[in-house]
KOLBATI-181370 format. One line per field, with one value per residue: residue in one letter; x, y, z of N, C-alpha, C in turn. Coordinates in pm, whole numbers, plus 32768, in hexadecimal, padded with zeros to 4 digits. Each point is the difference from the previous one (the first is absolute). Layout:
<nodes>
lummar	[A/...]
n_X	[X/...]
n_Y	[Y/...]
n_Z	[Z/...]
ca_X	[X/...]
ca_Y	[Y/...]
ca_Z	[Z/...]
c_X	[X/...]
c_Y	[Y/...]
c_Z	[Z/...]
</nodes>
This chain:
<nodes>
lummar	[X/X/X/X/X/X/X/X/X/X/X/X/X/X/X/X/X/X/X/X/X/X/X/X/X/X/X/X/X/X/X/X/X/X/X/X/X/X/X/X/X/X/X/X/X/X/X/X/X/X/X/X/X/X/X/X/X/X/X/X/X/X/X/X/X/X/X/X/X/X/X/X/X/X/X/X/X/X/X/X/X/X/X/X/X/X/X/X/X/X/X/X/X/X/X/X/X/X/X/X/X/X/X/X/X/X/X/X/X/X/X/X/X/X/X/X/X/X/X/X/X/X/X/X/X/X/X/X/X/X/X/X/X/X/X/X/X/X/X/X/X/X/X/X/X/X/X/X/X/X/X/X/X/X/X/X/X/X/X/X/X/X/X/X/X/X/X/X/X/X/X/X/X/X/X/X/X/X/X/X/X/X/X/X/X/X/X/X/X/X/X/X/X/X/X/X/X/X/X/X/X/X/X/X/X/X/X/X/X/X/X/X/X/X/X/X/X/X/X/X/X/X/X/X/X/X/X/X/X/X/X/X/X/X/X/X/X/X/X/X/X/X/X/X/X/X/X/X/X/X/X/X/X/X/X/X/X/X/X/X/X/X/X/X/X/X/X/X/X/X/X]
n_X	[805F/7FD5/803C/7F9C/8072/8010/7F8B/7FFB/805D/7FB0/7F83/8029/7F97/7FC7/8038/7FFC/8038/804C/7FFE/8014/8044/802D/8009/8029/805C/806C/8035/7FA3/802A/806A/802B/7FAB/8073/7F8A/807A/8046/7FB7/806C/8034/7FE2/8068/7FBF/8067/7F89/800A/8082/7FB9/7FB5/8085/8036/7F92/7FEA/8060/7FF9/7F6E/8047/8068/7F9E/7FF6/7FEE/7F87/800F/7F96/8050/806C/7FB0/7FC9/807B/7FD8/7FBF/8069/7FDE/8073/7FFB/7F70/801A/8044/7F82/7FB0/8057/8005/7F7F/7FF8/8072/7FC8/7F95/8050/8037/7F8B/7FF5/804D/7FD3/7F7E/8025/803F/7FB4/7FA1/803D/8007/7F8D/8009/805B/7FD4/7F88/802D/8038/7F81/7FB4/805A/8017/8026/800B/800F/7FC5/7FAD/8000/7F71/7FE2/7F9A/7F87/7FB4/7FBB/7F79/7FDA/7F9D/8004/8008/8003/8068/7FEA/8077/8046/8033/7F7D/8053/8040/7FFD/8015/806D/802A/7FFD/8042/8067/7FEB/8006/8061/8042/7FED/800D/8062/8067/805E/8048/8008/8009/8082/8007/8006/8079/7FBB/808B/7FF2/7FEF/8082/8024/7F76/7F8D/7FC4/7FC8/8016/7F80/801D/7F93/7FAD/7FE7/7FA8/8038/7FBB/7FF9/805F/8012/8042/7FB8/8037/7FB9/806A/7FF6/8070/8027/7FE2/807A/8001/8063/8000/8056/802C/801A/802A/7FE2/805D/7FB3/804D/7F92/805C/8008/7F9E/8022/8063/7F9A/7FA5/8062/8031/7F7A/8000/8074/7FD6/7F8C/8064/8032/7F8E/8016/7FDD/7F75/8002/7F8B/800C/7F9A/806D/800F/7FFD/8018/7FBB/806C/8062/7FA3/8025/7FB8/7F9C/8000/7FCB/8059/8030/807D/8001/8023/7FDD/7FBE/8001/8055/8041/804E/8044/804E/7F75/8000/7F91/8047/7F98/8070/7F99/803C/7FA9/801C/804E/8012/8069/7FEB/8002/7FA8/803B/8051]
n_Y	[7F7F/8068/8056/8055/8026/7F7D/7FFD/8095/8003/7F8C/8036/8062/7FD9/807F/8022/807C/7FCA/7FAB/804F/804B/7FB1/7FFD/808E/7FF4/7FAE/8030/8018/7FC6/803D/7FA6/8052/8018/8048/7FBE/7FFA/7FDF/7FAB/7FC9/801A/7F6F/7FF4/7FC1/7F9D/7FB3/8079/7FDE/7F8E/8008/8016/7F9C/7FA4/8042/7FD6/7F98/7FE5/802C/7FAB/7FB7/8054/7F8B/8028/801E/803F/801B/8032/8051/801C/7FE5/7FD3/8064/8005/8005/7FBC/7FAD/800D/8000/7F8D/7FD4/8026/7FE5/7F9F/8007/8011/7FAE/7FC7/802F/7FF0/7F8C/7FDB/8033/7FA6/7F9D/8021/8011/7F99/7FC3/8026/7FD1/7F87/8013/8018/7F9D/7FAC/8023/7FEC/7F8F/7FE2/802F/7FC2/803D/8079/7FAB/7FDF/7F90/8039/7F75/8004/7F87/8033/7FD6/8017/804A/7FF6/802D/8050/7FFC/8071/7FCB/8021/7FB1/7FCA/8052/804F/8056/7FDB/8068/8007/7F7D/8012/8071/7FB5/7F92/8031/8042/7F82/7FC5/8073/7FF1/7F78/8061/7FC9/8071/7F75/800C/7FBF/7FDE/8050/7FAE/7FD1/7FBD/7FD7/8021/7FC8/8019/800F/7FD8/8046/7FDC/806B/8007/8022/7FF0/7FB7/804A/8015/7FBA/8023/804D/7F9B/8052/7F7F/8042/802C/7FA7/7FCA/7FD9/7F8A/803C/7F85/7FC8/8039/7F7B/8014/8077/8002/804D/8067/806E/804F/8041/806A/8018/8003/804D/7FF3/7FF8/8008/8060/8056/7FF1/8020/8053/801D/8010/8036/8053/800F/7FFD/8061/8052/7FDB/8064/8001/8064/8032/8070/8075/804B/8035/808B/7FFC/8059/7FF0/8056/804E/8028/8061/8028/808E/7FF5/7FBB/8068/7FC3/7FA4/8068/7F9B/7FE2/8099/801D/8069/7FB9/7FFF/803E/8045/7FCB/7FAC/7F9B/7FB7/7F9B/7FB6/7F9C/7FD5/7F97/7F98/7F9F/8010/7FA7/7FBB/8074/8024/7F78]
n_Z	[8000/7FB0/805A/7FF0/804D/8041/7FF8/8037/8044/802C/7FFD/802A/8057/7FF6/807D/7FC8/7FA3/804F/8055/7F87/7FD9/8082/7FFA/7F73/8059/7FD2/8066/8047/8080/7FE3/8053/8050/8040/803C/803A/7F9F/7FB2/801E/7F83/7FD6/7FCE/7FBC/7FE5/8039/8040/7FEB/7FD2/8051/8047/7FD4/8026/807A/800B/7FD0/8045/806B/7FDF/8001/808E/803E/800B/8087/7FE7/7F9B/8056/8059/7F8B/800B/8071/7FEA/7FB2/7F89/8030/7FBB/8030/8086/7FCE/7FBA/806F/804F/7FA8/7FF6/808A/8009/7FAA/8042/806A/7FC4/7FBD/806D/8048/7FA1/7FFD/8081/8000/7F9B/805A/806E/7FDC/7FF1/8082/8022/7FA1/8016/8079/7FC9/7FCD/8053/8077/8071/7FB4/7FB6/8081/7FCC/8058/800C/800E/8042/7FC3/803C/7F85/803C/7FF9/7F87/8017/7F80/7FE3/7F8B/7FDF/7FA6/7FD7/806D/7FB2/800F/8060/8014/7F7F/7FF3/8062/7FAA/7F96/8035/8046/7F93/7FA1/805D/7FFB/7F95/802C/8031/7FB9/8016/800F/807A/7F9B/7FEE/7F94/7F8B/7FD3/7F9F/800B/7F8C/7F8D/7FCF/8092/7FF8/8033/8066/7FF6/8084/8011/8084/7FFF/8029/7F85/7FD0/7FA6/7FB9/7FBA/7FC7/7FE3/8064/805C/8054/8031/8050/8028/803B/7FCE/807A/802F/801A/7FA3/8022/7F9D/8065/7FA3/805E/7FA6/8015/7FC3/7FA4/7FAD/7FDB/808F/7FE0/7F6A/8037/8048/7FAE/7FB8/8059/8003/7F81/7FF4/806B/7FD1/7F8D/8046/8011/7F80/7FD7/7FC1/7FA0/8035/7FAB/800D/7FD5/808C/7FC7/8076/7FFC/805D/7FBE/7FD7/7F79/8016/7FA7/802A/7F6D/800C/8054/7FEF/805C/804B/806A/7F90/800A/7F8A/8012/806C/7F87/8051/8013/7F75/8029/7FD4/8008/7FD9/7FB4/8006/7FDA/806E/7FE1/8064/7FD9/7FBA/8068/8013/808B/7FF3]
ca_X	[7F94/804A/7FB4/7FF3/8070/8052/7FC9/8018/8097/8011/7FAC/801D/7F82/8008/7FAA/7F8B/7FB9/7FD0/7F98/7F8A/7FD5/7FB8/7F86/7F8E/7FD8/8045/8073/8004/8072/7FEC/7FE2/8004/8023/7F97/802C/8056/7FC9/8066/7FD6/8060/7FEA/8054/8049/7F9F/7FB8/8043/7FD1/7F8C/8025/804B/7FA1/7FDC/8077/7FFE/7F9A/8012/806E/7F9D/7F90/7F7D/7FE4/7FF2/7F7E/7FF6/8059/7FC0/7F97/8050/7FBB/7F7F/7FCD/8040/8070/802D/7FB0/803C/807B/7FE9/7FE1/8076/8050/7FB4/8022/8072/7FFF/7FD3/8044/8065/7FC9/7FE8/8080/8046/7FD1/8041/808B/7FF8/7FE1/807C/8056/7FC9/8011/8094/8009/7FD0/805A/8075/7FDD/7FCD/8015/7FA0/7F9B/7FA2/7FCF/7F7D/7FBA/7F9F/7FBF/7F8B/7F84/7F82/7FAE/7F67/7FC5/8004/7F8C/803A/7FDA/804E/8009/8060/8057/8034/8081/802D/7FC5/7FB6/7F9B/7FA3/7FC6/7FBB/7F7D/7FBF/7FDD/7F8F/7F72/7FDC/7FDA/7F7B/7F9A/801C/8010/808E/801F/8088/8087/8045/7FEA/8059/8008/801A/804F/7FDF/8060/800E/8004/7F84/7FE3/7F88/7FFA/7F87/7FEE/7FA9/7F82/7F9D/7F97/8001/7FC9/7FCB/8064/800B/8043/8090/802B/7FC3/8031/8006/802F/8088/8000/806A/8071/8039/8093/8028/808E/7FF1/8063/8000/8060/7FF5/802B/7FCC/7FCF/8065/8053/7F91/8026/8082/7FE1/7FBD/806E/803F/7F99/7FEF/8073/7FE2/7F96/8036/805E/7FC6/7FAD/7F85/8004/7F72/7F87/7F8D/8012/804D/7FC5/8042/7F9C/802E/7FE1/800A/8012/7FD5/7F81/7FDF/7F9D/7F7F/7FDA/7FEB/8019/8031/807C/806A/803D/802E/808B/8034/8089/8017/8059/7FA1/7FA6/8015/7FC2/8010/8002/7FC5/801A/7FDB/805D/7FE5/8073/802F/7FF7/8088/8038/7FA7/7FC1]
ca_Y	[8081/8081/8074/8052/803F/7F97/7FD7/8065/7FF4/7F8B/8008/8080/8052/8059/7FEA/8051/7FAE/7F82/8036/8002/7F88/7FC3/8052/7FEB/7F75/7FBE/7F9F/8004/7FAF/7F6C/800D/8089/7FDA/803C/8057/8085/802A/7FEF/7FB7/7FA4/7FB4/7F58/7FEF/7FD7/8063/8037/8000/805E/8092/8014/801D/8069/8069/7FD6/8047/8090/8026/7FDB/8060/7FEA/8059/7FB9/7FC4/7F8F/7F8D/7FB9/7FA3/7FAE/7F7F/7FF2/8024/7FB8/8043/8024/8082/8067/801B/802E/809C/8033/7FF4/806A/8091/8026/8015/8070/805E/8009/805B/807B/803F/800B/806D/807A/7FEC/803F/809D/801D/800D/8051/808A/802A/8023/808C/8061/800B/8036/8082/804C/8005/8058/7FE3/7F74/7FFB/7FB9/7FC3/7FAA/7FBD/8006/7FF3/806A/7FDB/8027/808F/8040/8070/8046/7FEC/8024/7F83/8008/808B/803B/8084/7FD3/8075/802E/7FB5/800A/8074/7FE0/7F92/804C/8067/7FAA/7FE6/8061/8036/7FAF/7FF1/7F71/7FFB/7FBC/803F/7FB1/8043/7FB2/7FB1/7FC9/7F7E/7FE6/7FB0/7FD1/8059/8089/803A/7FF2/8002/8050/7FC6/8060/7FD0/8037/7FD4/7FC0/7FE7/8069/7FF2/7FFF/805D/7FD3/7FFA/7FCF/7F9F/7FBE/7F60/7FD3/7FC9/7F84/7FF8/7F9F/7FC9/8016/807C/8035/808E/8057/8085/8056/8081/8055/801D/7F94/7FC8/7FA3/7FA9/7F9B/7FB7/7FC8/7F95/7FA1/7FC7/7FBE/7F76/7FB4/7FD3/7F91/7F96/7FC5/7FAF/7F91/8036/8042/8058/7FA5/804C/807B/804A/806B/807E/8051/807F/8027/8093/8037/808E/8011/8077/8017/7FFF/7F75/8011/7F9B/8012/8040/7FB3/7FBF/804C/8052/8044/7FEB/7F82/7FB1/7FCB/7FB3/7F79/7F91/7F78/7FA0/7F9F/7F89/7F81/7FAB/7F77/7FB8/7FC2/7F78/7FC1/8054/8006/7F92]
ca_Z	[7FF7/800A/8018/7F80/7FD0/7FB4/7F78/7FB3/7FD4/7FA7/7F91/7FCD/8001/806C/8075/7FEB/7F91/8039/804E/7FAF/7FC1/8065/802E/7FC0/7FFA/7F89/803A/8083/802D/8047/808E/8052/8095/804E/8064/7FCD/7F8E/7F89/7F83/7FD7/7F6F/7FF0/7F84/7FAB/7FCA/7F97/7F76/8024/8003/7F64/7F9C/8004/7FDD/7F7F/7FBD/8012/7FA0/7F79/7FED/8048/807D/806A/7FF7/7F8E/802F/8069/7FB9/7F8D/8011/7FD7/7F83/7F99/8000/7F65/7FD2/8039/7FBB/7F7E/8008/802A/7F89/7FAE/802D/7FE1/7F6F/7FED/803B/7FA5/7FA1/8039/8015/7F7E/7FBB/803C/7FD3/7F80/8006/8031/7F7F/7F9A/802F/7FF1/7F6E/7FD9/8044/7FBA/7F73/7FFA/807E/8063/7FD3/7F8E/802E/7FF0/8070/7FBC/805D/7FB0/805E/7FA4/7FEE/7FF6/7F7E/7FDF/7F97/7FB3/7F67/7F9F/7F83/7FDB/7FA8/7FB8/7FF5/8050/8082/8038/7FBC/8028/8071/8016/7FC4/805C/807D/7FEF/801B/8072/804B/7FB7/802D/80A3/801E/801D/807B/8045/7FE6/7F8A/7F81/7FE5/7F74/7FFA/7F7A/7F8E/7FA1/7F99/802C/8021/8088/801E/807E/8053/8072/805A/800B/806C/7FBE/7F6F/7FA4/7F80/7F93/7FB4/7F95/7FFA/808A/803B/8098/801B/8086/7FF8/8062/8084/7FE1/8077/8013/7FAA/802E/8011/801F/7FE4/7F99/8022/7F95/7F6C/7FB8/7F97/8032/801C/7FCA/8042/807F/7FD2/7FC6/8079/803B/7FBF/802F/8091/7FF1/7FC6/805B/8073/7FD6/7FCC/7F7A/7FFB/7FE3/7FED/7FCF/805E/800C/804E/804C/7FFD/808D/7FFF/7F63/7FE1/7FB4/7FE3/8079/8001/8019/8079/8047/8079/7FF0/8034/7F92/7F98/800E/7F85/7FF2/7FC7/8068/8085/7FD4/803D/7FC4/8028/7F99/8036/7FA9/8029/7FF6/8035/801E/7FA5/8024/8047/806A/806A/8040]
c_X	[8068/7FB1/7FF6/8067/805C/7FBA/7FF5/8088/801F/7FCE/801E/7F8A/8000/7F95/7F75/7FA1/7FCA/7F88/7F8E/7FC8/7FB1/7F6A/7FA1/7FD1/804D/8064/8002/808A/7FD1/7FC5/8018/7FFD/7F88/802C/8044/7FCC/806B/7FCB/8070/7FCF/8042/8028/7FA9/7FAC/8042/7FC2/7F87/802E/803E/7F83/7FCE/8070/7FF4/7F8F/7FFF/804B/7FBB/7FA8/7F86/7FF1/7FF5/7F75/7FF0/803B/7FB4/7F9B/8031/7FB9/7F80/7FD4/805C/8083/802C/7FAF/805F/808E/7FFB/7FC6/8079/805E/7FB7/802B/808C/801B/7FC9/805B/8088/7FD9/8006/8090/8057/7FD5/803B/8089/7FF6/7FF7/808A/8074/7FDA/8010/8090/8015/7FE6/804D/8082/7FFE/7FE6/801E/7F88/7F9F/7F8C/7FD7/7F68/7FC1/7F6A/7FB7/7F88/7F8C/7F80/7FCF/7F75/7FC1/7FFD/7FA1/8054/7FC3/8086/8012/8070/8056/800D/808B/8038/7FBD/7FD8/7F77/7F87/7FC3/7F9D/7F60/7FAC/7FD4/7F99/7F91/7FD0/7FC9/7F72/7F9F/8002/800B/8098/800B/807E/8081/804A/7FF8/806F/7FF2/8022/803B/7FE2/8088/8005/7FFA/7F87/7FF7/7F5A/7FF9/7F87/7FFC/7F92/7F74/7FA4/7F7A/8013/7FCD/7FC6/807E/7FF0/8033/8091/803D/7F9A/8008/800A/8047/8083/7FFC/8062/807C/8042/8081/8028/8092/7FF1/807F/7FED/804D/7FF7/8056/7FCB/7FD8/8062/805A/7FB5/802A/8079/7FCD/7FC6/8057/8045/7FA4/7FE0/807B/7FFD/7FB5/8034/8078/7FB6/7F89/7F74/8008/7F7C/7F94/7F88/8033/804C/7FA0/8047/7F87/8039/7FD1/8002/8022/7FBF/7F65/7FD3/7FA3/7F70/7FC1/7FCF/801B/803E/807D/8079/8041/804E/8082/8015/808A/800E/8059/7FB6/7FA6/8021/7F97/8015/7FF3/7FC1/8003/7FAA/8055/7FCC/807E/803F/7FFE/808E/8041/7FA3/7FCE/805C]
c_Y	[8085/806C/8055/8066/7F9F/7FD3/805B/8001/7F91/8008/8084/804D/8045/7FC5/8044/7FAB/7F9C/802C/801D/7F8B/7FBD/803F/7FE0/7F59/7FC7/7FA7/8012/7FA6/7F77/8010/8099/7FD7/804D/8059/807B/8038/7FF3/7FA4/7F98/7FCD/7F87/8006/7FDD/806F/8040/7FEF/8063/8095/800E/801E/808C/8079/7FEC/8057/808C/803D/8008/8078/7FE8/804C/7FA2/7FC7/7F7B/7F7F/7FB7/7FBA/7F9A/7F6C/8001/8037/7F9B/802F/801D/806B/8073/8037/8037/807F/8053/801B/8072/8085/800A/8008/8099/806C/8009/8050/809C/8035/7FFD/8083/807A/7FF7/803B/809E/8052/800D/8060/8093/8024/800F/806E/8078/8008/8050/809A/8063/8011/806D/7FD0/7F53/8011/7F9B/7FC3/7FAB/7FC8/7FFA/7FE9/808A/7FEE/8033/8094/8026/806D/8022/7FF5/8040/7FA9/8035/8089/800E/8075/7FDD/8083/8044/7F9C/7FF7/8087/7FDC/7FB5/8066/8068/7FAF/7FD6/807B/8038/7FA9/7FEE/7F71/7FDB/7FBE/804A/7F9A/801A/7FC9/7FB7/7FEE/7F73/7FE5/7FAC/7FC3/8079/809C/8032/7FCA/8015/8067/7FE8/8069/7FAD/8051/7FB1/7F9D/7FE5/807C/7FDC/800E/8059/7FDB/7FFF/7FD9/7FA4/7FFC/7F82/7FED/7FB9/7F8C/8011/7FAB/7FD4/800E/8072/802A/80A0/8046/8085/8044/80A8/8047/7FF6/7F7B/7FCA/7F92/7F80/7F64/7FAB/7FB2/7F7A/7F85/7FC8/7FB0/7F63/7FAF/7FBA/7F85/7F83/7FBC/7FA7/7F95/8027/8036/802E/7F9A/8053/8085/804B/8094/8065/8044/808C/804A/8086/8019/8083/7FF5/8081/8027/8000/7F5B/7FE7/7F67/800C/8041/7F9F/7FAE/8038/802F/804F/7FE0/7F68/7F92/7FC5/7FA0/7F72/7FA9/7F77/7FB6/7F80/7F8B/7F76/7F92/7F72/7FC5/7FA2/7F4F/7FE1/806C/8003/7F90/7FC9]
c_Z	[800F/802A/7FA3/7FDC/7FB0/7F91/7F8D/7FC7/7F9A/7F6B/7FC1/7FEC/8090/8071/7FEE/7F91/8036/805E/7FB4/7FC9/8072/8010/7F90/7FD3/7F81/802B/80A6/8035/8030/8097/801D/809C/8042/8066/7FD0/7F81/7F85/7FA7/7FF4/7F6E/7FE4/7F71/7F8F/7FB9/7F7C/7F7F/7FF3/7FE1/7F71/7F91/8001/7FB0/7F5F/7FBD/7FFD/7F91/7F6D/7FDB/8043/807B/8075/800B/7FA6/8031/8066/7FCE/7FB8/800B/7FE1/7F5E/7F9A/7FE2/7F66/7FC2/8038/7FBB/7F7D/7FF8/801F/7F7B/7F9B/802C/7FEE/7F74/7FD5/8043/7F9A/7F8D/8012/7FFF/7F6D/7FBF/8047/7FBA/7F6F/8000/8029/7F6B/7F84/8035/7FE8/7F7C/7FDC/8048/7FBB/7F6C/8010/8067/8061/7FE0/7FB4/8029/7FEE/805B/7FD2/8079/7F97/806E/7FAA/7FF2/7FDA/7F7A/8005/7FA3/7FC9/7F78/7FC7/7F6B/7FAE/7F99/7FD3/800A/804F/8089/8045/7FCF/8027/809A/801F/7FCF/8062/8085/7FD9/7FF9/807B/8058/7FD6/8046/809F/8035/801F/808C/802B/7FF3/7F91/7F83/7FD4/7F54/7FF4/7F8A/7FAC/7FAB/7FA4/8015/801F/8096/8015/8083/8050/8074/8067/800D/806A/7FD3/7F6D/7FB1/7F7A/7F91/7F99/7F6B/7FE5/8096/8038/80AD/8004/807D/7FE0/806F/8054/7FC0/8080/8010/7FAC/803B/7FF7/8026/7FEC/7FC2/802A/7FA4/7F77/7FD1/7F92/8047/8029/7FD0/802C/8085/7FE4/7FE0/8089/8059/7FB9/801C/807D/7FF5/7FCD/8060/807F/7FE6/7FF1/7F74/7FEB/7FC6/7FEC/7FC9/8068/8009/803D/805B/8028/8092/800B/7F63/7FF1/7FC0/8005/806D/7FEF/8014/80A2/804C/8082/800C/802E/7F8E/7FA2/8035/7F6C/7FDD/7FCF/8059/805C/7FC4/804F/7FA3/8038/7F8C/804E/7F97/802E/7FE8/8014/8005/7F8D/8023/8022/8062/8063/8037/8062]
</nodes>
């Protein structure tokens, strides 16, 4: 028989932890002196202690270990394997993100480093004018149409980028509006995984920012999976449109645009 201190030194498990195992009924001592309260442990308890230590090392909680005799052991191991695979996938994704970040840092320097986050985007009811070449003129037309009907929602406008350099301008609205033969009202779908990055400054630099963002996505095992959006968080507009002043700026260096790219995980990544 070993006194608790001796058992702790022999097993390399602290006295505090042995006492805790006793308190929760996981490893009661073989004998407790009724007069002194000293705990005594037997060599025969070593396999039980080793099992506790092994399962703790595998990531099982003390409550799971305590219930070890009342569950399907293989099912418990299978569940823990799934959890570890998921953790490994998340760690692998973070590793790719760090590697992509370092590659971008080496390529463009800290001043032009692109911060990308992936988040869900909800549905959006918008008035649209499709396949336009002159985006500012199209926005003026759509904003005027929406204002005429008193339907402007307090959310930023956007452009949906198409092929061949054209775009669809979209202005958030509070209700469906009558079609005028040119403009239409549509519900943009929710996007479960939207990569987003914020660009500050002139619109002429958006292309380079987008290319850096696409490079980051490729390095992190993602690829575009839908229409790219430019969401104008701060922009310039004519006074007669009477847009919320918090959105507006006359200084091109104060323009704020969020680039949004729907993405999906490339097969073979994130597992």
